[in-house]
C-alpha positions as CSV (number, residue, x, y, z in Angstrom):
1,M,-16.3,5.2,-0.3
2,T,-19.8,5.9,2.1
3,G,-20.2,1.8,2.0
4,E,-16.7,1.5,3.7
5,L,-18.2,3.1,6.7
6,R,-19.6,0.1,8.7
7,A,-19.0,-2.1,11.5
8,M,-16.0,-4.3,11.6
9,E,-15.5,-7.5,13.7
10,G,-12.5,-6.9,16.4
11,V,-12.7,-3.1,15.6
12,S,-14.4,-0.7,17.5
13,D,-17.1,1.3,15.6
14,Q,-15.5,4.6,16.0
15,I,-12.6,3.6,14.2
16,A,-14.3,1.4,12.0
17,M,-16.6,4.4,10.8
18,D,-13.7,6.7,10.5
19,E,-13.1,7.3,6.8
20,N,-9.7,7.3,7.2
21,F,-10.1,3.7,8.3
22,A,-10.8,2.6,4.9
23,P,-7.4,1.8,3.5
24,V,-6.8,-0.2,6.4
25,R,-9.6,-1.9,6.1
26,R,-9.1,-2.7,2.4
27,L,-5.9,-4.3,3.4
28,V,-7.0,-6.2,5.9
29,E,-9.8,-7.7,3.7
30,H,-6.9,-8.6,1.4
31,E,-4.5,-9.8,4.3
32,E,-4.5,-13.4,2.8
33,F,-3.1,-12.3,-0.5
34,L,-0.7,-9.8,1.0
35,S,0.8,-12.6,3.6
36,H,1.3,-15.2,0.5
37,F,3.1,-11.8,-1.4
38,R,5.5,-11.3,1.4
39,V,6.5,-14.8,1.6
40,R,7.1,-14.9,-1.8
41,R,9.7,-12.5,-1.5
42,H,12.2,-15.0,-0.3
43,A,11.8,-17.7,-2.6
44,F,11.9,-15.0,-5.4
45,A,15.4,-13.8,-4.0
46,A,16.3,-17.3,-3.6
47,V,15.4,-17.9,-7.4
48,F,16.5,-14.5,-9.0
49,G,18.8,-12.8,-6.1
50,T,18.4,-10.5,-3.5
51,D,18.9,-7.5,-5.6
52,A,16.1,-8.7,-7.9
53,A,13.8,-8.9,-4.8
54,A,14.3,-5.2,-4.1
55,P,10.3,-4.5,-5.6
56,F,8.8,-6.6,-2.8
57,D,10.5,-4.7,-0.2
58,V,9.1,-1.6,-1.8
59,M,5.7,-3.2,-1.9
60,R,6.2,-3.6,2.0
61,Q,7.1,-0.5,2.5
62,V,4.3,1.1,0.5
63,Y,2.3,-1.0,2.8
64,N,3.9,0.1,6.0
65,D,3.3,3.7,4.8
66,I,-0.2,3.3,4.2
67,Q,-0.7,1.7,7.8
68,W,1.7,4.8,9.5
69,A,-0.3,7.2,7.7
70,T,-3.3,6.2,8.5
71,G,-2.5,5.6,12.3
72,C,-1.3,9.1,12.4
73,L,-4.4,10.5,11.2
74,M,-6.6,8.9,13.2
75,R,-4.7,9.5,16.4
76,H,-4.0,13.1,15.3
77,K,-7.6,14.5,14.5
78,E,-6.5,17.7,15.1
79,V,-4.8,18.4,11.9
80,R,-8.3,18.0,9.7
81,N,-9.3,21.8,10.6
82,S,-6.0,22.7,11.3
83,R,-5.0,26.0,9.6
84,E,-1.5,26.2,10.6
85,P,0.9,25.8,7.5
86,G,2.9,22.8,9.2
87,E,-0.3,20.9,10.1
88,V,-2.1,21.6,7.2
89,E,1.4,20.2,5.0
90,Q,1.3,17.1,7.4
91,Y,-2.5,16.2,7.0
92,Q,-1.8,16.6,3.1
93,E,1.0,14.4,3.2
94,W,-0.7,11.6,5.3
95,R,-3.6,11.7,3.1
96,G,-1.6,11.6,0.0
97,K,-0.2,8.5,1.4
98,I,-3.7,6.6,1.7
99,F,-5.7,8.3,-0.8
100,Q,-5.7,8.5,-4.8
101,R,-4.9,11.4,-6.2
102,V,-7.3,13.0,-8.4
103,D,-4.4,13.2,-11.2
104,P,-3.0,9.7,-11.3
105,A,0.4,11.4,-12.6
106,N,0.5,12.9,-9.4
107,D,0.3,9.5,-7.2
108,E,3.5,8.7,-5.7
109,V,2.0,5.1,-4.4
110,A,0.4,4.2,-7.6
111,R,3.9,5.2,-9.4
112,Q,5.8,2.8,-6.7
113,I,3.7,0.3,-7.2
114,D,3.5,0.3,-10.8
115,A,7.3,0.4,-10.7
116,A,7.8,-2.4,-8.3
117,V,5.1,-4.9,-10.4
118,S,7.1,-3.8,-14.0
119,A,10.1,-4.5,-12.0
120,I,9.4,-8.1,-10.9
121,E,7.4,-8.6,-14.6
122,T,11.2,-7.6,-16.2
123,T,13.1,-10.2,-14.0
124,C,10.3,-12.9,-14.8
125,R,9.4,-12.4,-18.1
126,P,12.3,-14.5,-19.5
127,A,12.0,-17.2,-17.5
128,I,8.1,-17.3,-18.1
129,E,9.1,-16.8,-22.1
130,S,12.0,-19.6,-21.8
131,T,9.6,-22.2,-20.2
132,L,7.2,-21.5,-22.5
133,R,9.3,-22.0,-25.6
134,K,10.8,-25.3,-24.1
135,N,7.0,-26.4,-24.1
């Protein structure tokens, strides 16, 4: 969104005003929540088991992929206007990681997040319901 292209403390204006920086800006704005979420992975694993905590790892990988793709787009600006098929494909891959698709059904990042959240909810639901029944 155009309103996101603004100065940011600790970030050069050249980077902060780059449209590809927007996803990182959003992640930084929610860093406190994200860091609490990452810490909860360990408590979740302690209660429900390491395998059940795998969705937290998926979420972390999505975060890392967004950071990586954003960095690539910002470092390799030459691919933005390239007509070379390999570079066009690479550019589309990076953009696909950080920006929502027009058709949500084809949004791999959204699918990964939705699946991870659903898996966490599926694991937690019986524990929540059993606590509610006791009260």
